[in-house]
C-alpha positions in Angstrom: 61.5 39.9 172.2 63.5 42.4 170.2 63.2 40.3 167.1 59.5 40.2 167.4 59.2 43.9 167.9 61.5 44.6 165.0 59.5 42.2 162.8 56.2 44.0 163.7 57.9 47.4 163.1 59.3 46.3 159.7 55.8 45.0 158.6 54.1 48.2 159.7 56.8 50.3 157.9 56.5 48.3 154.7 52.7 48.6 154.8 52.9 52.4 155.4 55.4 52.8 152.4 53.1 50.8 150.1 50.0 52.9 151.1 52.0 56.1 150.5 53.1 54.9 147.1 49.6 53.9 146.1 48.3 57.2 147.4 50.7 59.1 145.2 49.7 56.9 142.2 46.0 57.6 142.7 46.7 61.3 143.1 48.7 61.5 139.9 45.8 59.7 138.0 43.3 62.1 139.5 45.2 65.1 138.4 45.6 63.8 134.9 42.0 62.8 134.6 40.8 66.2 136.1 42.8 68.1 133.5 41.9 65.9 130.6 38.2 66.0 131.6 38.1 69.8 131.9 39.7 70.2 128.5 37.6 67.6 126.8 34.4 69.1 128.2 35.6 72.4 126.8 36.4 70.9 123.4 35.5 73.3 120.5 35.5 72.4 116.8 33.9 74.0 113.8 34.5 72.9 110.2 34.4 76.6 109.1 37.5 77.5 111.1 40.7 75.6 110.0 42.4 76.6 113.3 40.0 74.4 115.4 40.9 70.8 115.7 40.1 67.5 117.3 42.2 64.4 116.6 43.4 61.4 118.4 44.8 57.9 118.1 48.3 56.7 117.3 51.1 58.7 115.7 53.1 57.3 112.8 55.8 56.1 115.2 53.2 54.3 117.4 52.7 56.8 120.2 49.2 57.6 121.5 48.1 61.3 121.1 45.2 63.6 121.6 45.0 67.0 120.0 42.1 69.4 120.5 40.9 73.0 120.6 39.5 73.8 124.0 38.0 76.7 125.9 39.7 75.5 129.1 42.9 77.3 128.4 45.5 78.0 131.1 48.3 80.6 131.6 50.8 78.0 130.3 49.6 78.7 126.8 50.9 82.3 126.9 48.4 85.1 126.3 44.9 84.0 127.3 42.8 84.1 124.2 39.8 82.0 125.4 40.6 79.0 123.2 43.8 77.0 123.1 45.2 74.2 121.0 46.3 71.4 123.4 48.3 68.3 122.5 48.9 65.3 124.7 51.4 62.7 123.6 53.1 59.8 125.2 56.9 59.7 124.8 59.7 57.5 126.1 61.0 58.6 129.5 64.7 59.4 129.2 65.1 58.9 132.9 63.5 55.5 133.0 65.7 52.8 134.6 66.9 50.2 132.1 64.8 47.0 132.3 62.3 44.9 130.5 59.8 47.7 129.6 60.8 51.3 129.5 58.3 53.6 131.2 57.0 56.6 129.4 56.0 60.2 130.2 52.9 62.1 129.2 53.7 65.4 127.6 51.3 68.3 127.1 51.7 71.3 124.8 49.3 74.3 124.9 49.4 77.3 122.5 46.8 80.1 122.0 44.6 79.0 119.1 44.3 82.4 117.3 47.8 83.6 117.6 50.9 82.8 115.5 52.4 79.5 116.6 55.3 79.9 119.0 58.4 78.2 117.5 59.9 77.9 121.0 56.8 76.2 122.5 58.0 73.2 124.4 55.8 70.4 125.8 55.5 70.1 129.6 55.8 66.8 131.4 52.6 66.0 133.3 53.4 62.5 134.5 56.2 59.9 134.2 56.2 56.2 135.0 53.4 55.4 132.5 53.3 51.9 130.9 50.2 52.4 128.8 47.9 55.2 127.5 45.0 54.7 125.1 42.2 56.9 123.7 39.0 55.6 122.2 36.2 57.6 120.6 32.5 56.8 120.6 30.0 58.0 118.0 26.7 56.6 116.8 26.9 53.3 118.7 30.4 52.3 118.1 33.9 52.8 119.5 36.8 53.9 117.2 40.6 53.7 117.9 41.3 57.0 116.2 39.4 60.2 115.4 39.9 63.1 113.0 37.2 65.8 113.3 37.6 66.9 109.7 36.8 63.5 108.2 34.7 62.0 111.0 32.1 64.8 111.1 33.1 66.9 114.1 33.5 65.9 117.7 32.8 62.4 119.0 30.1 61.9 121.7 32.5 60.3 124.2 36.2 59.9 124.7 37.5 57.0 126.8 41.0 57.3 128.4 42.9 54.4 129.8 46.0 55.1 131.8 48.3 52.5 133.4 50.7 54.0 135.9 53.7 51.9 137.0 55.1 48.8 135.4 55.1 45.1 136.1 53.4 44.0 139.3 53.2 47.6 140.5 51.1 48.7 137.4 47.8 50.3 138.4 45.2 50.7 135.6 42.8 53.7 135.5 39.9 54.3 133.0 37.4 57.1 132.6 35.0 58.2 129.9 34.2 61.8 129.2 31.2 63.2 127.4 32.0 66.0 124.9 29.8 69.1 124.4 27.1 68.8 121.8 27.8 72.4 120.5 30.2 72.2 117.5 30.3 75.7 116.3 27.9 75.2 113.5 29.7 72.3 111.9 
């Protein structure tokens, strides 16, 4: 009788632990997508102002990134100026346990757009335990793997973000597409 009760208790405990872990994963994804969405919907680019920017794709060393000027600035960027330069970049997680595939962390840097760059600005970690992050950009009927506002004619219409949290059998994929504003500051 005790063995049966223990077996049921262990199964319920394991199921509860799995649900809590999944809930945390979904909460992390929601927070990342909420922030990215707010900043993408506030994207601002004008060809007449060299301070404004919008670029994304893969860095020279193979890491995904997104860099944009946005009206959705936060106090993290220092003095609130109304528009901030924000950069997202995936980097190896130094605390990732050794194994087949090292997990990564999503780093975010924000600086006021119209002030002198802060040489001490450091990226903040948003999320760790990421196995994949990709950005795609939609304009005029086709998707592109990279975007550069200066050469691609301003902002794309849509940005698709794919985020995979966890690794191996515990990996959970998330994908969302964000529409960017049609106003491009006269570009």
